N, C-alpha and C positions, 0 to 999 in steps of 0.2 A: 773578542778578537776573533778568536777561533770557529765560535759559530760562524759568524757573518761571512768569514774567508771560505767556509766549508759550505754555506748554502748559497753563494753568488753563482758558481759556475754551472749549480743542478737546477736552478729556475729555468734559464731560457733550453737548456738541453732536450728535453722532450719536445718543447713548443718548435723549433724548425722543422723536424722531421713529419710531425704531424700537419702542419701547415701545405708541407709540399705534397702530402699523400692527400690531403684535401683538395688542392688546386688538380692534381694529376687527373682524376678522375671526370670530373668537367670539361677538361680542355680534350680527352680522348674521346667522348663523347660528342663534343663539338665536331672534333674532326671527322668521325665517322659519320655524323649525320652530314654534315657538309658534301661531302664525297658521295653518299649515297642520292643526295638532291643535285649534285652537279654531275656524275655520272652513270648513276641510275638506269636513264634512257639508253645508255651505251651499252651496258650490259645486256639489257635485255633485247637491244638489237643483235647485239652478235650471238645470243643465245638462240635467239629466232632464227636467225640466217642459217645459223650451224643446221638446226633442228630442220628447215625448210631444203638445204642442200643434200642432206640425205635421204630424205624422203620424197623429194621430184628431183626427177633426171634433167628436167629442162632448168632449172630454177639458177644453179650456179652458171648456165651458161654465157658465152660471152656476149652474145644476143640479148640475151634477157637482161644482163646486167645492164649493158648500156642503153639498152632501153627504159629501163627503170631509172640511170641516173640522168638522162636526157628528160624525162616527163616530169623527175622531181625539181630540176632545174629552176622553174618558172616558179613555183610554189615558193620553194626556198628564198628566191629573189623577195618574194612578198614578204614570207615571215622574217627575212632579216630587217626591214624596215619595222615590221609589228614588234620586232624585239625590242627596239628603242621606243617606241610608243608606251610599250606595257611596263617597261622599265621605270619611266617616270610615273607611271599608274595612271596612266589613259589608255584608250582602246580606238581602233580605227575599224569602224564596219562598213568602210566606203571601197577600200581596196579591192574587193571583186569585180565591182561597176569600174574602177578606174583600171583593172585589168583589161577587162573587155574592150573599153574605150581606146585604151594605147594601143590594142590590137589593129582595130577599125581605124585609127588616127596614122596608125605605122601603114596599114596596106592601101590605104589612100593616099597618103604623101609619098608612097613608092614611084607613082605616075609621075612625081616632080624629083626624081633623086634620092640617094639613099640617106644623105644628109637630110634632106626635109622629113624622111620617114622615120628617122632617129628623134629630130630634134623636137620635132611636132608633138607626138605623147607625150614627150619628156615636159615640154611648156606649158603643156594645158592640164597634163593631170600633176603637176610639181605646183602650179598656180592653185588648185583646187584643193590641195596638202596645206598651201600658205594659208587662204581664206580658213579652212578647218582650223591651224592653228592659232589664227589670229581670233577667232572664234572663242576657242578654249581658253586662250592665255588671256587676253584681253578682256574680252566680255565675260569672263569665269562661265561660260555656260556649259551644261556638262556634257561632255566625249562622245556620249552615245548617241544622244539628241542631235549635235552637231555632224556626226559622221553617219548616220541614219539618212540624215535630211542629204550629204553629199552623195551618199550610195544612190537615192534616189533621181537626183538631179544629174549625177555622169548617167546612170542608165539610160534616163531619159534625151539626153544627148547623142548618146550613142546610137539608139534606136532613131531620134531624128536627122541622124546623119545616113543611115541606112534603108531610110523609106519604112519603117517598124520590121526593119531585119530582111525585108524584101528583096534588096540589093547586097551582094557581097562582094567587095573589093579583092583583087589578086593581085601578088606579089609576081612580080615579072619571074620567069626563070632566066638562070644564069646571070641576073643581080648581084650587088654585092652584098643585100639586104638577105637575098635567097641563100648566097652562100652563106652568110654570117650565123644564121639557123639551122643549115642543113648540113653544113659542111664539117670534117672532123679533122682533130688534130692530136697525133698520138694515139689513135683507136677511141678515142671521146669525142662529143659532139661539142662544136664550140659552143653552146651556150652552158655545158658543164663547166669548161674554163674560166667562161666569164662570171660564172655564179661563185667558182672556187674564189678567183681573185677578190670578187665583192666582199665574200666572208672573211679573208684574211685583210683587208683593208676595214672593213667592219669592227674586226677582232681589234685592231691597234687603234683606231679611234676611240673604242670604248674603254680598251684598257689604260691607253698610253698617252691620252691627252686631255687637254683641261677640259674641253667640251665633255668627254667620256665621264668624268668625276663629275660634272654638273647634272648630266642624264642621273646619275647613281644618286646623289645628293638630292634631287626635286623628287625622284621616286620615293626616299626614304623618308624624309620630312621636308614637306615643300616650305613649312615656315622657319624651320631651322635653316634651311638651306638660301634663303633669303636673310636670314639674320648674319650668315657667314659672309653675304655676297653675291651670292650665286646670281646670275641672271636668269631666274626661273621663266618669266615670260617668252624670253629670246630663246630659250632652252625649248619650251614647248611648242613653240612655232617651228623650230630645226626638226625636232623629230617626226612632227606631222608633214612637213615639207619632204623631208625624207623619204616617208612612206608613201606618199604620192607619186615621187619622182622614181622608185623602186618598182611600184606597182605598174605605173607607166612601161617603165622598161621593161618587164617581166613579160607584158603585154605585146609591146613591141616585137619580142624575141620570138615569144608563140605564134604572132605572125608571121613571121620569117619562117619559122620551122614547117607551119602548114601550108606556107603560100597563100595564105588569105587572111581576111579578119572575119573571124569566125563570131557572129553574135550572140550566140547562146551559152559560150564562155565564161567565166566567173561567177556564175550564181554559187553560194555558197562558199567560193573560194576565203572568204573571210573569216570563217569559222574554222574550217582548215587550219589558215595560217596561225588562228588563234591556239588551235588544240597543239598544233607541232611545238609553238612557242614555251607553250607551259608544259609540255611533256617533255621538254629538253631543260626544263628546271627553272624557268624565270616564273617569279611571283606575279599571281594577278594583281595585287597589290601593292606592286613595285618596288624598287630598292635593291632587287636581287635580281640576276638574269645573266644568262652566258650567249654569247652567239653561236659559238661552236655546238652549244644543247640543242637551240633550233637548230641548226642542219641535222643532227642526229635526229631530232622529231620528225623533222619532215621525212626520212630516210627510214625510219620506224612507220611512218603512216604508209608509205608506199609499199613496204614489205610485206605488211598485213594484207594490204589490199591484192599485190598479186601473190600471194599463198591462198588467197579466196579465192583468184581467177585459175590459181593451179588446181585445186580442187576439183573445180569444174561444176561438183552437183548441187554448190550453195549460190544462190542469187545474190545478184552486185549489191543490193539492199544490205545483207549482211555485212558488206564492209563498213557502212554507216553505223550500224549496231554495234561490232567490234571496237571501231573507233571511239564509240560514244561511252563505252562500257572500260574502256582503257584509259580514257581520259579520266571519268570517274574515281577512278582506282589512282590515278597518278594525283589528282588533287587532293584527295585524302591522303595519300600517305605524304605529299607535301606538308600538309597542314598540320599532321604527327611529328613530322619531322621538325618543322617550325617551332611546334610547341616546347619539345625535347631542347632544341637550341637555345 
């Protein structure tokens, strides 16, 4: 009796503290890895901006910051749609061509009023996004092939509308569309405010709605999501539709900003958007991503480009070299952090 009574409390005593100690280590490592993955780009953006501010007198000026913010707005809108697509495990290579097509359609439609100028690119680019989603979700075709075909088709349609690029449609000065693209509010261009509003809405949708939960579930494990009752096909169709709509809207706003539908824009924009999304912490394999991170990724790319322009002695091609090298580093870091987690 005495021996049993003495041994009873001594057996569990060392077990509890040992288990807590073993669980604390991995939990802390997971949190650190998650913070680095989510906010690493923001830390780099702050460091690069501070260094550039002290190195170049014209970097932190109001005009330069305003110009960077406005020029970033159009890529950011495209990257927002790309974020949803990549989180589901897909890819959309058509956004660059849809951006150019949206700009041409908006400039052409401006002759018939602002409403037509805005609705026409949304309708056409959104429809192309619907087709992309249907082919990916229903026909189970590879997103790379589907959106590559859409990229070529949208670019061909844009060239047909402009007589192989020989005709440029202009946006009338003083029109509401021109004011939408060129006007300012509280010192920032209207496209910047529109972009911020879209990102706030995108963050709410992704984090606080059932559709956002389905987007993460489909990207994490499509089969498991289907077993849980998530509408996998409908979710894929919606994200590609959203990507097409946002690319068309970005093109329309860019046409309003430039007062014309420029046909040479959008080349390589899909790669810039993918780079910004990945730099912002979204995994190319799907299931994990942040809307705010994509915005930070866009700003970081634009700051790097601006720094290279500030240097002056470097050719513009170095922008692509630096962006590519930075993207490679980010992907390697994401892979390492993912393995640790």
